[in-house]
DOFI-205825 format. One record per residue: residue number from 0; residue in three letters; x, y, z of N, C-alpha, C, O in turn. Coordinates in nm, 2 decimals, always signed. Layout:
N
<atom k="NUM" r="ALA" n_X="X" n_Y="Y" n_Z="Z" ca_X="X" ca_Y="Y" ca_Z="Z" c_X="X" c_Y="Y" c_Z="Z" o_X="X" o_Y="Y" o_Z="Z"/>
...
END
This chain:
97
<atom k="0" r="MET" n_X="+11.53" n_Y="+29.43" n_Z="-6.15" ca_X="+11.62" ca_Y="+29.41" ca_Z="-6.04" c_X="+11.71" c_Y="+29.53" c_Z="-6.02" o_X="+11.76" o_Y="+29.58" o_Z="-6.11"/>
<atom k="1" r="GLN" n_X="+11.72" n_Y="+29.57" n_Z="-5.89" ca_X="+11.81" ca_Y="+29.68" ca_Z="-5.85" c_X="+11.90" c_Y="+29.65" c_Z="-5.74" o_X="+11.86" o_Y="+29.57" o_Z="-5.65"/>
<atom k="2" r="LEU" n_X="+12.02" n_Y="+29.70" n_Z="-5.75" ca_X="+12.12" ca_Y="+29.68" ca_Z="-5.64" c_X="+12.13" c_Y="+29.80" c_Z="-5.55" o_X="+12.12" o_Y="+29.91" o_Z="-5.60"/>
<atom k="3" r="HIS" n_X="+12.13" n_Y="+29.78" n_Z="-5.42" ca_X="+12.13" ca_Y="+29.89" ca_Z="-5.32" c_X="+12.24" c_Y="+29.85" c_Z="-5.22" o_X="+12.25" o_Y="+29.75" o_Z="-5.17"/>
<atom k="4" r="VAL" n_X="+12.34" n_Y="+29.95" n_Z="-5.20" ca_X="+12.45" ca_Y="+29.92" ca_Z="-5.11" c_X="+12.46" c_Y="+30.03" c_Z="-5.01" o_X="+12.45" o_Y="+30.15" o_Z="-5.04"/>
<atom k="5" r="SER" n_X="+12.48" n_Y="+30.00" n_Z="-4.88" ca_X="+12.49" ca_Y="+30.09" ca_Z="-4.77" c_X="+12.61" c_Y="+30.04" c_Z="-4.69" o_X="+12.59" o_Y="+29.94" o_Z="-4.61"/>
<atom k="6" r="GLY" n_X="+12.73" n_Y="+30.10" n_Z="-4.70" ca_X="+12.84" ca_Y="+30.04" ca_Z="-4.63" c_X="+12.88" c_Y="+29.91" c_Z="-4.69" o_X="+12.89" o_Y="+29.90" o_Z="-4.81"/>
<atom k="7" r="GLN" n_X="+12.88" n_Y="+29.80" n_Z="-4.61" ca_X="+12.91" ca_Y="+29.67" ca_Z="-4.66" c_X="+12.78" c_Y="+29.59" c_Z="-4.66" o_X="+12.78" o_Y="+29.46" o_Z="-4.66"/>
<atom k="8" r="ASN" n_X="+12.67" n_Y="+29.66" n_Z="-4.66" ca_X="+12.54" ca_Y="+29.59" ca_Z="-4.67" c_X="+12.48" c_Y="+29.60" c_Z="-4.81" o_X="+12.46" o_Y="+29.70" o_Z="-4.86"/>
<atom k="9" r="VAL" n_X="+12.47" n_Y="+29.48" n_Z="-4.87" ca_X="+12.43" ca_Y="+29.47" ca_Z="-5.01" c_X="+12.28" c_Y="+29.41" c_Z="-5.01" o_X="+12.26" o_Y="+29.31" o_Z="-4.95"/>
<atom k="10" r="TRP" n_X="+12.20" n_Y="+29.49" n_Z="-5.08" ca_X="+12.06" ca_Y="+29.45" ca_Z="-5.09" c_X="+12.02" c_Y="+29.45" c_Z="-5.24" o_X="+12.07" o_Y="+29.53" o_Z="-5.32"/>
<atom k="11" r="VAL" n_X="+11.94" n_Y="+29.36" n_Z="-5.28" ca_X="+11.89" ca_Y="+29.35" ca_Z="-5.41" c_X="+11.73" c_Y="+29.35" c_Z="-5.41" o_X="+11.67" o_Y="+29.27" o_Z="-5.34"/>
<atom k="12" r="SER" n_X="+11.67" n_Y="+29.44" n_Z="-5.48" ca_X="+11.53" ca_Y="+29.44" ca_Z="-5.49" c_X="+11.48" c_Y="+29.39" c_Z="-5.62" o_X="+11.53" o_Y="+29.41" o_Z="-5.73"/>
<atom k="13" r="LYS" n_X="+11.38" n_Y="+29.30" n_Z="-5.60" ca_X="+11.31" ca_Y="+29.24" ca_Z="-5.72" c_X="+11.16" c_Y="+29.26" c_Z="-5.69" o_X="+11.12" o_Y="+29.29" o_Z="-5.58"/>
<atom k="14" r="PRO" n_X="+11.08" n_Y="+29.24" n_Z="-5.79" ca_X="+10.93" ca_Y="+29.26" ca_Z="-5.76" c_X="+10.89" c_Y="+29.16" c_Z="-5.65" o_X="+10.91" o_Y="+29.04" o_Z="-5.66"/>
<atom k="15" r="GLY" n_X="+10.83" n_Y="+29.22" n_Z="-5.55" ca_X="+10.77" ca_Y="+29.14" ca_Z="-5.44" c_X="+10.87" c_Y="+29.12" c_Z="-5.32" o_X="+10.82" o_Y="+29.07" o_Z="-5.22"/>
<atom k="16" r="LYS" n_X="+11.00" n_Y="+29.14" n_Z="-5.33" ca_X="+11.09" ca_Y="+29.12" ca_Z="-5.22" c_X="+11.22" c_Y="+29.20" c_Z="-5.23" o_X="+11.26" o_Y="+29.24" o_Z="-5.34"/>
<atom k="17" r="LEU" n_X="+11.28" n_Y="+29.21" n_Z="-5.12" ca_X="+11.41" ca_Y="+29.28" ca_Z="-5.10" c_X="+11.50" c_Y="+29.18" c_Z="-5.03" o_X="+11.46" o_Y="+29.13" o_Z="-4.92"/>
<atom k="18" r="THR" n_X="+11.62" n_Y="+29.15" n_Z="-5.08" ca_X="+11.71" ca_Y="+29.04" ca_Z="-5.03" c_X="+11.84" c_Y="+29.11" c_Z="-4.98" o_X="+11.90" o_Y="+29.18" o_Z="-5.06"/>
<atom k="19" r="HIS" n_X="+11.88" n_Y="+29.07" n_Z="-4.86" ca_X="+12.01" ca_Y="+29.12" ca_Z="-4.80" c_X="+12.11" c_Y="+29.01" c_Z="-4.83" o_X="+12.09" o_Y="+28.89" o_Z="-4.79"/>
<atom k="20" r="TYR" n_X="+12.23" n_Y="+29.04" n_Z="-4.89" ca_X="+12.33" ca_Y="+28.94" ca_Z="-4.92" c_X="+12.45" c_Y="+28.97" c_Z="-4.83" o_X="+12.49" o_Y="+29.09" o_Z="-4.80"/>
<atom k="21" r="ASP" n_X="+12.53" n_Y="+28.86" n_Z="-4.80" ca_X="+12.65" ca_Y="+28.87" ca_Z="-4.72" c_X="+12.76" c_Y="+28.93" c_Z="-4.81" o_X="+12.78" o_Y="+28.89" o_Z="-4.93"/>
<atom k="22" r="TRP" n_X="+12.83" n_Y="+29.04" n_Z="-4.77" ca_X="+12.93" ca_Y="+29.11" ca_Z="-4.84" c_X="+13.04" c_Y="+29.01" c_Z="-4.89" o_X="+13.09" o_Y="+29.02" o_Z="-5.00"/>
<atom k="23" r="ASP" n_X="+13.09" n_Y="+28.92" n_Z="-4.80" ca_X="+13.20" ca_Y="+28.84" ca_Z="-4.82" c_X="+13.17" c_Y="+28.71" c_Z="-4.90" o_X="+13.24" o_Y="+28.67" o_Z="-4.99"/>
<atom k="24" r="THR" n_X="+13.05" n_Y="+28.65" n_Z="-4.87" ca_X="+13.02" ca_Y="+28.52" ca_Z="-4.94" c_X="+12.92" c_Y="+28.53" c_Z="-5.05" o_X="+12.91" o_Y="+28.45" o_Z="-5.14"/>
<atom k="25" r="GLY" n_X="+12.84" n_Y="+28.64" n_Z="-5.05" ca_X="+12.74" ca_Y="+28.65" ca_Z="-5.15" c_X="+12.61" c_Y="+28.57" c_Z="-5.12" o_X="+12.52" o_Y="+28.57" o_Z="-5.20"/>
<atom k="26" r="LYS" n_X="+12.61" n_Y="+28.51" n_Z="-5.01" ca_X="+12.49" ca_Y="+28.43" ca_Z="-4.97" c_X="+12.38" c_Y="+28.52" c_Z="-4.92" o_X="+12.40" o_Y="+28.62" o_Z="-4.86"/>
<atom k="27" r="GLY" n_X="+12.25" n_Y="+28.48" n_Z="-4.95" ca_X="+12.14" ca_Y="+28.55" ca_Z="-4.90" c_X="+12.13" c_Y="+28.53" c_Z="-4.75" o_X="+12.13" o_Y="+28.42" o_Z="-4.70"/>
<atom k="28" r="LEU" n_X="+12.11" n_Y="+28.65" n_Z="-4.68" ca_X="+12.09" ca_Y="+28.65" ca_Z="-4.54" c_X="+11.95" c_Y="+28.66" c_Z="-4.49" o_X="+11.91" o_Y="+28.61" o_Z="-4.39"/>
<atom k="29" r="GLN" n_X="+11.88" n_Y="+28.74" n_Z="-4.57" ca_X="+11.74" ca_Y="+28.78" ca_Z="-4.52" c_X="+11.66" c_Y="+28.83" c_Z="-4.64" o_X="+11.71" o_Y="+28.89" o_Z="-4.73"/>
<atom k="30" r="GLU" n_X="+11.53" n_Y="+28.79" n_Z="-4.64" ca_X="+11.44" ca_Y="+28.84" ca_Z="-4.74" c_X="+11.32" c_Y="+28.91" c_Z="-4.67" o_X="+11.27" o_Y="+28.87" o_Z="-4.57"/>
<atom k="31" r="ILE" n_X="+11.29" n_Y="+29.03" n_Z="-4.73" ca_X="+11.18" ca_Y="+29.11" ca_Z="-4.68" c_X="+11.07" c_Y="+29.12" c_Z="-4.79" o_X="+11.10" o_Y="+29.17" o_Z="-4.90"/>
<atom k="32" r="PRO" n_X="+10.95" n_Y="+29.07" n_Z="-4.76" ca_X="+10.85" ca_Y="+29.08" ca_Z="-4.86" c_X="+10.80" c_Y="+29.22" c_Z="-4.88" o_X="+10.80" o_Y="+29.30" o_Z="-4.78"/>
<atom k="33" r="LEU" n_X="+10.77" n_Y="+29.26" n_Z="-5.00" ca_X="+10.72" ca_Y="+29.40" ca_Z="-5.03" c_X="+10.58" c_Y="+29.39" c_Z="-5.08" o_X="+10.53" o_Y="+29.29" o_Z="-5.12"/>
<atom k="34" r="ALA" n_X="+10.51" n_Y="+29.51" n_Z="-5.07" ca_X="+10.38" ca_Y="+29.52" ca_Z="-5.12" c_X="+10.37" c_Y="+29.48" c_Z="-5.26" o_X="+10.47" o_Y="+29.50" o_Z="-5.34"/>
<atom k="35" r="ASN" n_X="+10.26" n_Y="+29.42" n_Z="-5.30" ca_X="+10.24" ca_Y="+29.38" ca_Z="-5.44" c_X="+10.27" c_Y="+29.49" c_Z="-5.54" o_X="+10.32" o_Y="+29.46" o_Z="-5.65"/>
<atom k="36" r="ARG" n_X="+10.23" n_Y="+29.61" n_Z="-5.51" ca_X="+10.25" ca_Y="+29.72" ca_Z="-5.60" c_X="+10.36" c_Y="+29.81" c_Z="-5.55" o_X="+10.34" o_Y="+29.94" o_Z="-5.54"/>
<atom k="37" r="ALA" n_X="+10.47" n_Y="+29.76" n_Z="-5.51" ca_X="+10.58" ca_Y="+29.85" ca_Z="-5.46" c_X="+10.63" c_Y="+29.94" c_Z="-5.57" o_X="+10.64" o_Y="+29.89" o_Z="-5.69"/>
<atom k="38" r="GLY" n_X="+10.65" n_Y="+30.06" n_Z="-5.54" ca_X="+10.70" ca_Y="+30.16" ca_Z="-5.64" c_X="+10.84" c_Y="+30.21" c_Z="-5.61" o_X="+10.93" o_Y="+30.14" o_Z="-5.64"/>
<atom k="39" r="GLY" n_X="+10.85" n_Y="+30.33" n_Z="-5.57" ca_X="+10.98" ca_Y="+30.40" ca_Z="-5.55" c_X="+11.06" c_Y="+30.34" c_Z="-5.44" o_X="+11.01" o_Y="+30.30" o_Z="-5.33"/>
<atom k="40" r="PHE" n_X="+11.19" n_Y="+30.34" n_Z="-5.46" ca_X="+11.29" ca_Y="+30.30" ca_Z="-5.36" c_X="+11.37" c_Y="+30.43" c_Z="-5.33" o_X="+11.43" o_Y="+30.49" o_Z="-5.42"/>
<atom k="41" r="ILE" n_X="+11.38" n_Y="+30.46" n_Z="-5.20" ca_X="+11.45" ca_Y="+30.58" ca_Z="-5.16" c_X="+11.55" c_Y="+30.54" c_Z="-5.05" o_X="+11.52" o_Y="+30.48" o_Z="-4.95"/>
<atom k="42" r="ALA" n_X="+11.68" n_Y="+30.58" n_Z="-5.07" ca_X="+11.78" ca_Y="+30.56" ca_Z="-4.97" c_X="+11.80" c_Y="+30.69" c_Z="-4.90" o_X="+11.84" o_Y="+30.79" o_Z="-4.96"/>
<atom k="43" r="ARG" n_X="+11.77" n_Y="+30.70" n_Z="-4.77" ca_X="+11.77" ca_Y="+30.82" ca_Z="-4.69" c_X="+11.83" c_Y="+30.80" c_Z="-4.56" o_X="+11.79" o_Y="+30.71" o_Z="-4.48"/>
<atom k="44" r="ASN" n_X="+11.94" n_Y="+30.88" n_Z="-4.53" ca_X="+12.01" ca_Y="+30.87" ca_Z="-4.41" c_X="+12.05" c_Y="+30.72" c_Z="-4.38" o_X="+12.12" o_Y="+30.66" o_Z="-4.46"/>
<atom k="45" r="ASP" n_X="+12.00" n_Y="+30.67" n_Z="-4.27" ca_X="+12.04" ca_Y="+30.53" ca_Z="-4.24" c_X="+11.92" c_Y="+30.43" c_Z="-4.26" o_X="+11.91" o_Y="+30.34" o_Z="-4.18"/>
<atom k="46" r="GLU" n_X="+11.84" n_Y="+30.46" n_Z="-4.36" ca_X="+11.73" ca_Y="+30.37" ca_Z="-4.39" c_X="+11.69" c_Y="+30.37" c_Z="-4.54" o_X="+11.72" o_Y="+30.46" o_Z="-4.61"/>
<atom k="47" r="PHE" n_X="+11.63" n_Y="+30.26" n_Z="-4.58" ca_X="+11.57" ca_Y="+30.25" ca_Z="-4.71" c_X="+11.42" c_Y="+30.26" c_Z="-4.69" o_X="+11.36" o_Y="+30.22" o_Z="-4.60"/>
<atom k="48" r="LEU" n_X="+11.36" n_Y="+30.33" n_Z="-4.79" ca_X="+11.22" ca_Y="+30.35" ca_Z="-4.79" c_X="+11.16" c_Y="+30.30" c_Z="-4.92" o_X="+11.21" o_Y="+30.33" o_Z="-5.03"/>
<atom k="49" r="ILE" n_X="+11.06" n_Y="+30.21" n_Z="-4.91" ca_X="+11.00" ca_Y="+30.16" ca_Z="-5.03" c_X="+10.85" c_Y="+30.20" c_Z="-5.03" o_X="+10.78" o_Y="+30.16" o_Z="-4.93"/>
<atom k="50" r="VAL" n_X="+10.81" n_Y="+30.27" n_Z="-5.13" ca_X="+10.68" ca_Y="+30.33" ca_Z="-5.13" c_X="+10.59" c_Y="+30.24" c_Z="-5.23" o_X="+10.64" o_Y="+30.21" o_Z="-5.33"/>
<atom k="51" r="GLY" n_X="+10.47" n_Y="+30.21" n_Z="-5.18" ca_X="+10.39" ca_Y="+30.12" ca_Z="-5.27" c_X="+10.24" c_Y="+30.14" c_Z="-5.22" o_X="+10.21" o_Y="+30.22" o_Z="-5.14"/>
<atom k="52" r="ALA" n_X="+10.16" n_Y="+30.05" n_Z="-5.28" ca_X="+10.02" ca_Y="+30.05" ca_Z="-5.25" c_X="+9.97" c_Y="+29.91" c_Z="-5.20" o_X="+10.02" o_Y="+29.81" o_Z="-5.26"/>
<atom k="53" r="GLY" n_X="+9.89" n_Y="+29.91" n_Z="-5.10" ca_X="+9.83" ca_Y="+29.78" ca_Z="-5.06" c_X="+9.72" c_Y="+29.74" c_Z="-5.14" o_X="+9.67" o_Y="+29.81" o_Z="-5.23"/>
<atom k="54" r="ALA" n_X="+9.66" n_Y="+29.62" n_Z="-5.11" ca_X="+9.55" ca_Y="+29.56" ca_Z="-5.18" c_X="+9.43" c_Y="+29.65" c_Z="-5.18" o_X="+9.35" o_Y="+29.65" o_Z="-5.28"/>
<atom k="55" r="ASN" n_X="+9.41" n_Y="+29.73" n_Z="-5.08" ca_X="+9.29" ca_Y="+29.82" ca_Z="-5.07" c_X="+9.31" c_Y="+29.96" c_Z="-5.11" o_X="+9.23" o_Y="+30.05" o_Z="-5.09"/>
<atom k="56" r="GLY" n_X="+9.43" n_Y="+29.98" n_Z="-5.17" ca_X="+9.46" ca_Y="+30.11" ca_Z="-5.22" c_X="+9.53" c_Y="+30.20" c_Z="-5.12" o_X="+9.56" o_Y="+30.32" o_Z="-5.15"/>
<atom k="57" r="GLN" n_X="+9.55" n_Y="+30.15" n_Z="-5.00" ca_X="+9.62" ca_Y="+30.24" ca_Z="-4.90" c_X="+9.77" c_Y="+30.25" c_Z="-4.94" o_X="+9.83" o_Y="+30.16" o_Z="-4.99"/>
<atom k="58" r="ALA" n_X="+9.82" n_Y="+30.37" n_Z="-4.90" ca_X="+9.97" ca_Y="+30.39" ca_Z="-4.93" c_X="+10.05" c_Y="+30.31" c_Z="-4.82" o_X="+10.01" o_Y="+30.32" o_Z="-4.71"/>
<atom k="59" r="LEU" n_X="+10.15" n_Y="+30.24" n_Z="-4.87" ca_X="+10.24" ca_Y="+30.17" ca_Z="-4.78" c_X="+10.38" c_Y="+30.22" c_Z="-4.79" o_X="+10.43" o_Y="+30.24" o_Z="-4.90"/>
<atom k="60" r="VAL" n_X="+10.44" n_Y="+30.24" n_Z="-4.68" ca_X="+10.58" ca_Y="+30.28" ca_Z="-4.68" c_X="+10.66" c_Y="+30.18" c_Z="-4.59" o_X="+10.63" o_Y="+30.17" o_Z="-4.47"/>
<atom k="61" r="THR" n_X="+10.75" n_Y="+30.10" n_Z="-4.65" ca_X="+10.83" ca_Y="+30.01" ca_Z="-4.58" c_X="+10.96" c_Y="+30.07" c_Z="-4.54" o_X="+11.03" o_Y="+30.12" o_Z="-4.63"/>
<atom k="62" r="HIS" n_X="+10.99" n_Y="+30.08" n_Z="-4.41" ca_X="+11.11" ca_Y="+30.14" ca_Z="-4.36" c_X="+11.21" c_Y="+30.02" c_Z="-4.33" o_X="+11.17" o_Y="+29.93" o_Z="-4.26"/>
<atom k="63" r="ILE" n_X="+11.33" n_Y="+30.02" n_Z="-4.38" ca_X="+11.43" ca_Y="+29.92" ca_Z="-4.36" c_X="+11.56" c_Y="+29.98" c_Z="-4.31" o_X="+11.61" o_Y="+30.07" o_Z="-4.37"/>
<atom k="64" r="ASN" n_X="+11.61" n_Y="+29.92" n_Z="-4.20" ca_X="+11.75" ca_Y="+29.96" ca_Z="-4.16" c_X="+11.84" c_Y="+29.87" c_Z="-4.23" o_X="+11.84" o_Y="+29.74" o_Z="-4.21"/>
<atom k="65" r="PRO" n_X="+11.93" n_Y="+29.92" n_Z="-4.32" ca_X="+12.01" ca_Y="+29.83" ca_Z="-4.40" c_X="+12.12" c_Y="+29.76" c_Z="-4.32" o_X="+12.16" o_Y="+29.65" o_Z="-4.37"/>
<atom k="66" r="ALA" n_X="+12.16" n_Y="+29.81" n_Z="-4.21" ca_X="+12.26" ca_Y="+29.74" ca_Z="-4.13" c_X="+12.20" c_Y="+29.63" c_Z="-4.05" o_X="+12.26" o_Y="+29.52" o_Z="-4.04"/>
<atom k="67" r="SER" n_X="+12.09" n_Y="+29.65" n_Z="-3.99" ca_X="+12.03" ca_Y="+29.54" ca_Z="-3.90" c_X="+11.93" c_Y="+29.45" c_Z="-3.97" o_X="+11.90" o_Y="+29.34" o_Z="-3.92"/>
<atom k="68" r="GLY" n_X="+11.87" n_Y="+29.51" n_Z="-4.08" ca_X="+11.76" ca_Y="+29.43" ca_Z="-4.15" c_X="+11.63" c_Y="+29.45" c_Z="-4.08" o_X="+11.53" o_Y="+29.39" o_Z="-4.13"/>
<atom k="69" r="GLU" n_X="+11.62" n_Y="+29.53" n_Z="-3.98" ca_X="+11.49" ca_Y="+29.55" ca_Z="-3.91" c_X="+11.40" c_Y="+29.63" c_Z="-4.01" o_X="+11.45" o_Y="+29.72" o_Z="-4.08"/>
<atom k="70" r="SER" n_X="+11.27" n_Y="+29.59" n_Z="-4.01" ca_X="+11.18" ca_Y="+29.66" ca_Z="-4.10" c_X="+11.05" c_Y="+29.69" c_Z="-4.03" o_X="+11.01" o_Y="+29.62" o_Z="-3.94"/>
<atom k="71" r="ARG" n_X="+10.98" n_Y="+29.79" n_Z="-4.08" ca_X="+10.84" ca_Y="+29.81" ca_Z="-4.03" c_X="+10.76" c_Y="+29.87" c_Z="-4.15" o_X="+10.82" o_Y="+29.94" o_Z="-4.24"/>
<atom k="72" r="VAL" n_X="+10.63" n_Y="+29.85" n_Z="-4.15" ca_X="+10.55" ca_Y="+29.90" ca_Z="-4.26" c_X="+10.45" c_Y="+30.01" c_Z="-4.20" o_X="+10.39" o_Y="+29.99" o_Z="-4.10"/>
<atom k="73" r="GLU" n_X="+10.45" n_Y="+30.12" n_Z="-4.26" ca_X="+10.36" ca_Y="+30.23" ca_Z="-4.23" c_X="+10.25" c_Y="+30.23" c_Z="-4.33" o_X="+10.27" o_Y="+30.24" o_Z="-4.45"/>
<atom k="74" r="GLU" n_X="+10.12" n_Y="+30.23" n_Z="-4.28" ca_X="+10.01" ca_Y="+30.23" ca_Z="-4.37" c_X="+9.94" c_Y="+30.36" c_Z="-4.36" o_X="+9.92" o_Y="+30.42" o_Z="-4.25"/>
<atom k="75" r="ASN" n_X="+9.89" n_Y="+30.42" n_Z="-4.47" ca_X="+9.82" ca_Y="+30.54" ca_Z="-4.47" c_X="+9.69" c_Y="+30.51" c_Z="-4.55" o_X="+9.70" o_Y="+30.46" o_Z="-4.66"/>
<atom k="76" r="ARG" n_X="+9.58" n_Y="+30.55" n_Z="-4.50" ca_X="+9.45" ca_Y="+30.54" ca_Z="-4.57" c_X="+9.44" c_Y="+30.63" c_Z="-4.68" o_X="+9.50" o_Y="+30.74" o_Z="-4.68"/>
<atom k="77" r="PRO" n_X="+9.38" n_Y="+30.59" n_Z="-4.79" ca_X="+9.36" ca_Y="+30.68" ca_Z="-4.90" c_X="+9.28" c_Y="+30.80" c_Z="-4.87" o_X="+9.20" o_Y="+30.80" o_Z="-4.77"/>
<atom k="78" r="ALA" n_X="+9.30" n_Y="+30.91" n_Z="-4.94" ca_X="+9.22" ca_Y="+31.03" ca_Z="-4.91" c_X="+9.07" c_Y="+31.00" c_Z="-4.92" o_X="+9.03" o_Y="+30.93" o_Z="-5.01"/>
<atom k="79" r="GLY" n_X="+9.00" n_Y="+31.06" n_Z="-4.83" ca_X="+8.85" ca_Y="+31.04" ca_Z="-4.83" c_X="+8.81" c_Y="+30.91" c_Z="-4.76" o_X="+8.69" o_Y="+30.88" o_Z="-4.76"/>
<atom k="80" r="ALA" n_X="+8.90" n_Y="+30.84" n_Z="-4.69" ca_X="+8.87" ca_Y="+30.72" ca_Z="-4.63" c_X="+8.78" c_Y="+30.74" c_Z="-4.50" o_X="+8.72" o_Y="+30.64" o_Z="-4.45"/>
<atom k="81" r="ASN" n_X="+8.77" n_Y="+30.86" n_Z="-4.46" ca_X="+8.68" ca_Y="+30.89" ca_Z="-4.34" c_X="+8.55" c_Y="+30.95" c_Z="-4.39" o_X="+8.50" o_Y="+31.04" o_Z="-4.32"/>
<atom k="82" r="GLY" n_X="+8.51" n_Y="+30.91" n_Z="-4.51" ca_X="+8.38" ca_Y="+30.96" ca_Z="-4.56" c_X="+8.40" c_Y="+31.09" c_Z="-4.64" o_X="+8.30" o_Y="+31.15" o_Z="-4.68"/>
<atom k="83" r="GLY" n_X="+8.52" n_Y="+31.12" n_Z="-4.68" ca_X="+8.55" ca_Y="+31.23" ca_Z="-4.77" c_X="+8.55" c_Y="+31.37" c_Z="-4.69" o_X="+8.56" o_Y="+31.47" o_Z="-4.75"/>
<atom k="84" r="ARG" n_X="+8.54" n_Y="+31.36" n_Z="-4.56" ca_X="+8.54" ca_Y="+31.48" ca_Z="-4.48" c_X="+8.66" c_Y="+31.48" c_Z="-4.39" o_X="+8.68" o_Y="+31.39" o_Z="-4.30"/>
<atom k="85" r="ALA" n_X="+8.74" n_Y="+31.58" n_Z="-4.40" ca_X="+8.86" ca_Y="+31.59" ca_Z="-4.31" c_X="+8.81" c_Y="+31.65" c_Z="-4.17" o_X="+8.73" o_Y="+31.74" o_Z="-4.17"/>
<atom k="86" r="LYS" n_X="+8.87" n_Y="+31.59" n_Z="-4.07" ca_X="+8.84" ca_Y="+31.64" ca_Z="-3.94" c_X="+8.95" c_Y="+31.73" c_Z="-3.89" o_X="+9.07" o_Y="+31.68" o_Z="-3.89"/>
<atom k="87" r="CYS" n_X="+8.92" n_Y="+31.84" n_Z="-3.84" ca_X="+9.03" ca_Y="+31.93" ca_Z="-3.79" c_X="+8.99" c_Y="+31.97" c_Z="-3.64" o_X="+8.87" o_Y="+32.01" o_Z="-3.62"/>
<atom k="88" r="ALA" n_X="+9.08" n_Y="+31.97" n_Z="-3.55" ca_X="+9.05" ca_Y="+32.01" ca_Z="-3.42" c_X="+9.09" c_Y="+32.16" c_Z="-3.40" o_X="+9.19" o_Y="+32.20" o_Z="-3.44"/>
<atom k="89" r="GLY" n_X="+8.99" n_Y="+32.23" n_Z="-3.34" ca_X="+9.02" ca_Y="+32.37" ca_Z="-3.31" c_X="+9.10" c_Y="+32.38" c_Z="-3.18" o_X="+9.14" o_Y="+32.28" o_Z="-3.12"/>
<atom k="90" r="ARG" n_X="+9.13" n_Y="+32.50" n_Z="-3.14" ca_X="+9.21" ca_Y="+32.53" ca_Z="-3.02" c_X="+9.15" c_Y="+32.47" c_Z="-2.89" o_X="+9.21" o_Y="+32.44" o_Z="-2.80"/>
<atom k="91" r="ASP" n_X="+9.01" n_Y="+32.46" n_Z="-2.89" ca_X="+8.94" ca_Y="+32.41" ca_Z="-2.78" c_X="+8.94" c_Y="+32.25" c_Z="-2.78" o_X="+8.88" o_Y="+32.19" o_Z="-2.69"/>
<atom k="92" r="GLY" n_X="+8.99" n_Y="+32.19" n_Z="-2.88" ca_X="+8.99" ca_Y="+32.05" ca_Z="-2.89" c_X="+8.87" c_Y="+31.99" c_Z="-2.95" o_X="+8.87" o_Y="+31.86" o_Z="-2.98"/>
<atom k="93" r="LYS" n_X="+8.77" n_Y="+32.07" n_Z="-2.99" ca_X="+8.65" ca_Y="+32.02" ca_Z="-3.05" c_X="+8.67" c_Y="+32.00" c_Z="-3.20" o_X="+8.73" o_Y="+32.09" o_Z="-3.26"/>
<atom k="94" r="HIS" n_X="+8.62" n_Y="+31.89" n_Z="-3.25" ca_X="+8.63" ca_Y="+31.87" ca_Z="-3.40" c_X="+8.54" c_Y="+31.95" c_Z="-3.48" o_X="+8.42" o_Y="+31.97" o_Z="-3.44"/>
<atom k="95" r="ARG" n_X="+8.59" n_Y="+32.01" n_Z="-3.58" ca_X="+8.51" ca_Y="+32.09" ca_Z="-3.68" c_X="+8.52" c_Y="+32.03" c_Z="-3.82" o_X="+8.63" o_Y="+31.97" o_Z="-3.85"/>
<atom k="96" r="HIS" n_X="+8.42" n_Y="+32.04" n_Z="-3.90" ca_X="+8.42" ca_Y="+31.98" ca_Z="-4.03" c_X="+8.41" c_Y="+32.10" c_Z="-4.13" o_X="+8.41" o_Y="+32.07" o_Z="-4.25"/>
END
């Protein structure tokens, strides 16, 4: 369990979830589910970032606004998910391998 504070916004992370608590009453206000294999927690500027892995091995980054509680999940496919070949566009817009 870890405590995260941003201004008067108190958050506690536990395996599988992040909970926002009221500064004055200590009551839980909001719970955000996290990836099963959540790893690093980063406090950056005006957001929290939680890095983890999804069930299929894809990298997941959960972005959370600590003041509003808004969250979004960014998914990234594992390297080689496109058949192991990176596609690069040339100046003419044509893909080259």
